[in-house]
N, C-alpha and C positions, 0 to 999 in steps of 0.2 A: 288806345289800343294795346292788345295782351300782346305778348310777347312769347315765341315759345323756343324753346331753351336746345340749343345744336346737343345732340351726344357729345361726349367723350372725344371720341374717336373722330367724328366729324368735325368737329372745333380743332383738334391738334393736326388734321391736314390741311384743313382754310388756312389756320395760324403759321405753317411750315411754307403756302403757299404765298400769303401775303406778305410775311416779316419773316422770310428765312434766317436771319441773322437771331432771331429767339428762339432758343434751342427749347425742347419740350420734353419730358417725362412723362410717362406713370408714374403717379404719386406711390403709387406700389415699392418701387424702386426707390423713393427718398425715404420714407417711412413705414410702409404698410399698409396705410388707409388706403383705402378703397375708393375709386370715383372722380377724385381731384387731378386736377396737372403740377407738377411740379417743373419749375425752372428760376430764371433770378441773376446772378451777378455772371458779367462776362455776354448779355445780349443786345442786341443794338438794333435798331432800327433799318427800315433800307437804307435812309440818309447818312445812317453810319453812327446818329447820336443815340446813347445809353437808351435801355427799353425802361430801366427802373432806375432811381436815386431818388432818396429819403429828403433830400435837402434842394430838391429841385422845385422852387415855389411855383414854376409855371405848370409843371406836372399834377394829375387828380393822385392825391394821396400817396404820391412816389411811384407813380405808372404812368409812361407816356401818354400824353391826351389824345392820341390818336387808336393808342395798342387799348386804353382804358375805354374808348365809345365802342370798339371791336366789339369788345367781349360784353359790355355791357347792352350794345343791342344783340346779340346771341342768346342773353340770358345769363352770362355768367361774372365771374367779379373775381377781384384778389385780394388775398390776405397775406403781411410780410409773416413770416414765420420767423427770422433773424434777418440782420441787415445784410443779408444776401443771397436768403432764399424767398422766393415766391410761391404761394399754392393759390391756385384759382379752380373757385370750386362752382355748383350749379348755384344759382339763386334759388 
C-alpha cells in the first residue's frame, strides 16, 4: 500500500490536535531550512510521558512509539539535530 505524505501544514495541525504537548514550529524559525518541522526537548505525549529521549530503549530511535508511528503513517520521519532538537522531514 502506497502512503500519501501529508503536507507540512496539515501534519502540524494534526499533531497539535492529537499531541498538544508536542510543540511544533516551521524549520525556517530554527535554521532557515525550508519544508521541515522543528520540535524537541520539552515536548510531552498526552499521557505526560516525554515525546523524545535518546536513551529510552522502548522508543523508536529516541521517538515515542505512538508519535513515531503517527508520523511514519503520514509519510514523515524524525531526525535528531542535536541532543534536544528534532527536525521532522517528509519521506
